[in-house]
C-alpha positions as MATLAB code, in Angstrom:
seq = 'XXXXXXXXXXXXXXXXXXXXXXXXXXXXXXXXXXXXXXXXXXXXXXXXXXXXXXXXXXXXXXXXXXXXXXXXXXXXXXXXXXXXXXXXXXXXXXXXXXXXXXXXXXXXXXXXXXXXXXXXXXXXXXXXXXXXXXXXXXXXXXXXXXXXXXXXXXXXXXXXXXXX';
ca = [
      40.921   85.935   71.113;
      43.211   85.184   67.814;
      44.713   82.244   67.218;
      48.197   82.299   65.735;
      49.785   79.263   63.349;
      53.407   78.916   63.037;
      54.550   76.677   60.658;
      58.026   74.707   60.783;
      60.168   71.848   59.615;
      60.929   70.990   63.330;
      59.025   68.547   65.647;
      58.769   71.466   68.373;
      57.068   70.077   71.909;
      54.022   71.505   73.694;
      55.691   75.057   76.138;
      59.084   75.384   73.942;
      59.158   79.035   73.232;
      60.378   79.847   69.652;
      63.320   81.402   69.042;
      64.313   83.908   66.433;
      66.330   81.870   63.830;
      66.072   84.287   60.812;
      67.595   87.087   61.774;
      70.196   85.005   63.297;
      70.896   82.926   60.084;
      70.812   86.201   57.407;
      72.840   88.696   59.183;
      75.628   85.602   59.214;
      77.918   86.744   56.863;
      78.630   82.766   56.004;
      75.138   83.177   54.911;
      75.267   85.371   51.909;
      78.646   85.682   51.136;
      78.964   83.336   48.427;
      75.739   83.508   47.151;
      74.519   86.769   45.078;
      70.811   85.120   45.819;
      71.684   85.081   49.393;
      73.304   88.169   49.158;
      70.421   89.886   47.556;
      68.355   89.209   50.326;
      70.644   90.286   53.292;
      70.746   93.592   51.699;
      66.821   93.923   51.132;
      66.462   92.816   55.000;
      69.357   95.588   55.541;
      67.292   98.290   54.146;
      64.130   96.928   54.941;
      65.122   97.138   58.740;
      66.731  100.837   58.454;
      63.020  101.932   57.423;
      61.584  100.243   60.112;
      64.323  101.812   62.489;
      64.118  105.885   61.167;
      60.311  105.090   60.398;
      58.378  102.816   62.299;
      60.904  102.431   65.368;
      57.396  101.135   67.227;
      56.587   98.218   64.919;
      58.559   94.994   65.205;
      61.573   94.078   63.781;
      62.276   91.196   60.713;
      65.527   90.374   62.080;
      63.945   89.447   65.642;
      60.581   88.317   65.372;
      58.602   84.778   65.165;
      56.817   84.610   61.958;
      52.967   83.293   62.494;
      50.087   83.124   60.620;
      46.110   84.607   62.128;
      44.642   82.512   59.484;
      44.675   78.593   59.229;
      44.282   78.927   55.912;
      47.216   81.234   55.076;
      49.159   78.706   57.589;
      48.190   75.902   55.250;
      48.956   77.627   52.177;
      52.654   78.816   53.050;
      52.775   74.702   54.461;
      52.070   73.408   51.197;
      54.410   76.506   49.039;
      57.227   75.873   51.114;
      56.693   72.068   51.509;
      56.779   72.750   55.273;
      56.120   69.765   57.589;
      53.878   70.949   60.376;
      51.411   73.277   61.861;
      51.295   74.626   65.307;
      49.145   76.476   67.266;
      51.346   79.336   69.825;
      50.485   81.490   72.574;
      52.031   84.699   72.706;
      53.207   86.105   76.109;
      52.234   90.263   76.458;
      54.250   92.439   75.827;
      55.041   91.290   72.608;
      55.539   93.525   69.646;
      52.757   92.381   66.600;
      52.294   93.596   63.043;
      49.822   91.901   60.788;
      51.721   92.786   57.261;
      51.253   91.926   53.375;
      54.183   89.160   52.421;
      53.603   89.850   49.351;
      56.000   93.369   49.721;
      58.558   91.471   50.731;
      58.635   89.377   47.479;
      57.628   92.269   45.539;
      61.188   93.817   46.620;
      63.178   91.071   44.769;
      64.956   93.382   41.763;
      63.648   96.356   42.581;
      65.896   99.757   43.246;
      67.591  100.723   46.882;
      64.410  103.566   46.243;
      61.225  101.121   45.466;
      62.745   98.573   48.323;
      62.529  101.813   50.403;
      58.956  102.539   49.415;
      57.622   98.857   49.880;
      59.136   98.937   53.609;
      57.398  101.730   54.129;
      53.936  100.397   52.618;
      55.558   97.121   54.707;
      55.366   98.390   58.237;
      52.345  100.546   57.611;
      49.345   98.770   58.708;
      47.777   96.084   56.352;
      44.296   94.996   55.871;
      44.094   91.214   55.537;
      45.471   89.723   52.079;
      46.019   86.508   50.378;
      49.484   86.099   51.991;
      49.014   88.415   55.079;
      51.764   87.493   58.084;
      52.104   88.472   61.631;
      55.624   88.953   62.719;
      56.110   88.923   66.497;
      58.675   90.948   68.577;
      58.630   88.595   71.910;
      58.185   85.362   73.634;
      56.386   83.201   71.507;
      55.153   79.243   72.995;
      54.201   76.056   71.203;
      51.270   75.460   72.406;
      49.624   72.099   70.079;
      51.093   70.371   66.793;
      47.896   70.292   64.077;
      47.709   67.410   62.104;
      45.638   68.072   59.448;
      43.170   65.195   57.689;
      41.880   65.500   54.546;
      38.912   62.861   53.536;
      35.728   63.509   51.728;
      36.769   66.741   50.265;
      37.416   68.253   53.130;
      40.276   69.311   55.557;
      39.704   67.787   59.328;
      42.280   69.742   61.677;
      43.210   67.755   64.679;
      45.563   68.769   67.964;
      48.265   66.935   69.719;
      50.381   68.237   72.539;
      53.877   68.194   70.776;
];
C-alpha cells in the first residue's frame, strides 16, 4: 500500500474530506483579472486542461484534483519551499483517478509559447517516472488520516503522527 501525503496551511481534522480548491480559485475571474501573473497562470492551466481533454481524457484534471505526494521527502521539500505548515497522511477512496507526474513541467511552462505549453502538457499527462519534483494529482475522494509532526533532533528527522 502506498502512503500519500497532503501539504496545507490549514488545520484539518482526521476524517475530513478534502475539497479541490485550486481549480475553483484559478477559474474565478476575480483571481486573475487584475494580475498579469495570475492571468498567465490561468491561461497555462486552460491550455493544460484542453490538452488533457483532447488527448488524455482518462487522466485526472488539474482543475478538479487534490494535490498529493507519494514520498515524505517530496512533501517535506514542498512544505519547506512554499512555507506551508502541515503535512497530513491521507486516504484515497476506491474509484479515484490518480496521476503521478513531474511538477517541473508545469513550472517550465512559464513564459512559453502556446505550442511549447501544449508539448509540456502532453508530457505532464503521460505516465511519469519519479523525479526530484514528482506530484500526484487525485480526482476523487481524499480524506485526512493523520497530521504529521516533524521533529529534528541529533541531525535526524522524526515523524510523529496525531489524529487531527
